N, C-alpha and C positions, 0 to 999 in steps of 0.2 A: 401108641408108638413114638410118642414126645412126650408123656408123661414123665417126671422124676423127680417129683418133690422132694425127696428124700435128699438127693443129692446136691438140690438147691440152696437145703434148708443146713448144710453139712459145714459146720464152721462159722463164726461171728466175723458180721460185717463190718468195718470202722463206722461209727456213725456220720452221717452230716455235721451232727454239730460238734464234733470233736476236730481239733487242728491239727494236722499233719502235712508234711510238705514233702511229696515226690522229687527226688533230683532232675535238675533242669541240665544239660550241657549246653553252651554256647558254642556252635561251631566259628564263628568268628572270633570268639578268644583264644579259641585253642589257636589258630591262625596269627595270632597277633604276639610278635617274640615279648611284649611286655607283660603280657596276660597270660600267656601259655602254661606257663609251670603251677600257677594257683589252679586253672581250671583244668589243666591233666591230673592235678591233684583228687580236684573235685571228680573228673571222671573215673580215678580208682576206687574212690570209696564208695561209687554209686557202683559197680562193677562186685564189689567186695560186699559190702551190707543188702543192696538190695537185687542185684542182677539184673538190672535194667535202668535207662534212663530214655530220657526225651532230646530228639535234634530237630530244630525247625526246617520245615521243607513242607513242598507243598507239589500236587498233582491230581488228578482225577480219573474215573474209572464207572459213573456210575448208568452210562449209555447201556452198556452191556447189561446191565440186569434190569434195566427197564425193558429190555426186548422180549417178545411173547415166549411162553415155555417150550414151543415149538420149535423156535430158531435156536434158542439156548441148547436146546436137547439136541441138536446136531452136532456137535462137541462133546457129548456124554461120556462119564466116565465108561471104559469096557470092562470086560468081565474079569477079576482080578486085577485091574489096574489102581492106580490112585491118580492118573494124569486125567485131565477134561473135568465136564460141569457135574455137578451131584451134590449129594449130602454126605455129610460126615454122619458113619454108623459106626456102633460100639457094641462088639460079638457080644462083652460081656455081658450087657444089662438089654442089648437089643433094640435099643431105643434111637432114634434117630435124634440128631441136634438141629435147633430150630436156626437155622442156617443155609440159604445156598453157596457151592462154593465153586468156584473155576481154580483148577491146580494144573499148572505147566512147568517144565524144566525149560531154562532158560539157555544155562551152558553148561558143560560146552555145546557148540552150535550142531556138533553131529549128533547129541546127544536129543534134540527137541524133535517131539512129533508133530510134526506141521499139520498135519490133517485136523489133529485137536487144538490148533490155534484157530481163535473166533475170526472171522470175514467179515462180519458186522460189529460194530461199526467199521467201516471198512481201512481207516487209520486206525485200528486196534495194533493191528499186528508191528507196525512203525513205531506207534508209542511203547510199547512194550520192549522191542528194541533198544530203544535209545536211554528208556528206563534202566535197563538190564546195565547195561554201561555205566551210566550215571551211578545207579547203586554199587558195583563193582568198585568205582573209582571214591566213594564216600566209605564202604566198608574198609579199604584200604588204608585211607587215612585215620580211621578211626583206628584201627590196628595198629597203626606206626603211633600212634597216641598211648593207646593202653601199653605197649611193649614200654613206653617209656617208664609210664607209672610201675611197672613191674619190673623193670632195671635189666631188662633185656635188650638186646640189639633189635633193632626194628625188623630186621628180614627172618628171626626167628618166627615170629607170629605171621608175617604176611607171607611167609614162604610156605608155611603149613597152610593157608587159604589161595594159596596162588595157583589158577587152574584149576581149583575145582570145582565141583559143580553145584551149580544156583537153580533154584527152582522160586516160583511166584505164585500165591494164591491170595485171588479175589476174593472175598467174601461180603455176603450181603445178610444182612441179619433184618428179617421183619421185623414189625410191630405185633406184641403179642398182648391179646386182653387177659394171660394171665400167666403173666412172667413168672410170678411164685411157682410155677409146674414144670416150667423146662427150661433148658440151657442152649445158648448160641454154640459153646463148645466147651465139652470137659474139662474137670482141671489136668494139666497136664504140664510137662516141661518140654519145649523145643527140642528136639533130637540132634539138630547138625548144630553148626557151630557160632550163627550170629544172626540174630534176626533183626530187620530191619522195616518196622510197620508204620505206616500212614494212614490217620486218620483222614474221611473226605468228607466227615461232618463233625459235629458237636456233641452227635449223642452218645451219651456216656455207656459203659458196659462192659468195658476191660478191669477184671479183679485181679490182683497179685496177693502171694499168700506169703505173710512174712509174720512169724512166732506164733504160727498159729490163726490169725488171724487175716480176713478178704480186706486189702485196700483195692476200693475203686480208685482206677486211673481215670483224671479228669482231662479228655481230649483237649491240646494246645493246638492254637493256629500255625498250619506252617508248621508243626514240628510232628518229628519221627519218633516213636517209643523204639529203642534197640532193646533187646534182651541178649544175655547171655546164654549160648544154646549147652547143651551138655557136653558135643564134642569139647568145645570150648573149656568148658569147665574139669575137663577130662584135660587135656593140654597143659592146662596151667596147675595140676594135681589139686583139682579144689581151693586155690589160690581166689579165683574168680569163680562165680558158682552159678549154675542155671537156677532159675525161680518156676516155681509152680504157679499157673495163672489160670484164668477161664473166663468165659463171657456171659454176660446175662442180659437176654433184650428187654427191651424198654417198650413199657404199655401202648404208647401213644408214637415212638420215631421209629424208622428206622435206621440202620447206623451200616455202614460202607468203608472198607477198610482194604488195603493192597499192601500184602506181607510180601519179605523178600525174606528167603532162606540160602545165607551162606553156607557152604561145606567147608572140609580140613580134614584133613590127615597129615601124617609123617611119614613119606615110603609109604606107604601102602598099608600104615597101623593107626588106630586109635589107641593113643598111650599119654602118659605123661611126660612131656619135652624133658632132656637132661639137664636143662636149665633150670628146672623146679626140683630137682633131686639131687642136689647139690649141697652139702653140709650135712651129709647123712639123713639127709629126709627120704624117709620110705615111701615109696607109691601108695598113693589111697585107693587106684586104679587099676586092673588087670588089662592089660595089652589085647589089643583084638585088631582083627585084618579086617579093613574097611569095609570090606564087601559082607562079613560075616556081621560086622555093627549094621550096617545098613537095612540086612533083613531082620537081624532080632527088632531093630527097633523098630520094622514096619508091622512086625507081628505085634510089639507091645503095642502100637500106637490103636491098633483094631481091637485088642484086648483089653483097654482103657487103664494097661500097666505105664509104668515107669522102667525104661529098659536100662537107664543109666545103673538104676539099683543094683541089678546084678552084676555091676563092673567093680564095685565097691570091695575092697578087699579089710 
């Protein structure tokens, strides 16, 4: 049910003895008038060349995954749904990912399915509410700096994200005695606009693919990993690119993360913004209604494929 040795071995992992530095962006420097320009350029380079960077912050969600399984099952995923507690499942390989997950829609408020919000621990709901607000604010700040790097007005990017759907995924990857045989999450790109991931421990496991090789992401204390999602890739007409990544479990330690997904669209469409089609630049992606994009991306996710590939021109 879980074994997928060939997938784990697909692609070379950068060795521990190799020297490489993944981009880290400091929010304090972005907000400092004297240092902002340099840090903004660093952010832009990360988005263009890596598709991700890390941003310092902190929070906690371990208690939920420490509950008995029966307690967690009270908010289990419903048939043909994706919200709630459960396991990732790939239809293409008919394998389960080595992870427990809780997925919730957090914005807009009227789209929430409150019966799937855990009541244990009792402060969990309020914590999610507060975290949702803070992550929205952080995303809008980051988008403002990205706009500056891209040479467009801040509202061009912020407007594409403002008021759009936000969802959260809470993941726990248990230790596995045979990590070479299973996957925490299969290789994929994030289908929405912007992803903010927070490690709750220092257990490694996240890897990103660049130039055909897997680069382990070493967790930083109080840091976010920020991924460029497929929709932001499309909006910027490929200037910023989404990055393929995966998670491998650790043999001895569990790993817990909180992931926030920020959606985006312009007038109900997922399409390159006009600001990235000037000076005769051709569109690299087809335009698609947001509802059709979400449906196609959801289907591709279950099939283990990347929907963005079908949009390339």
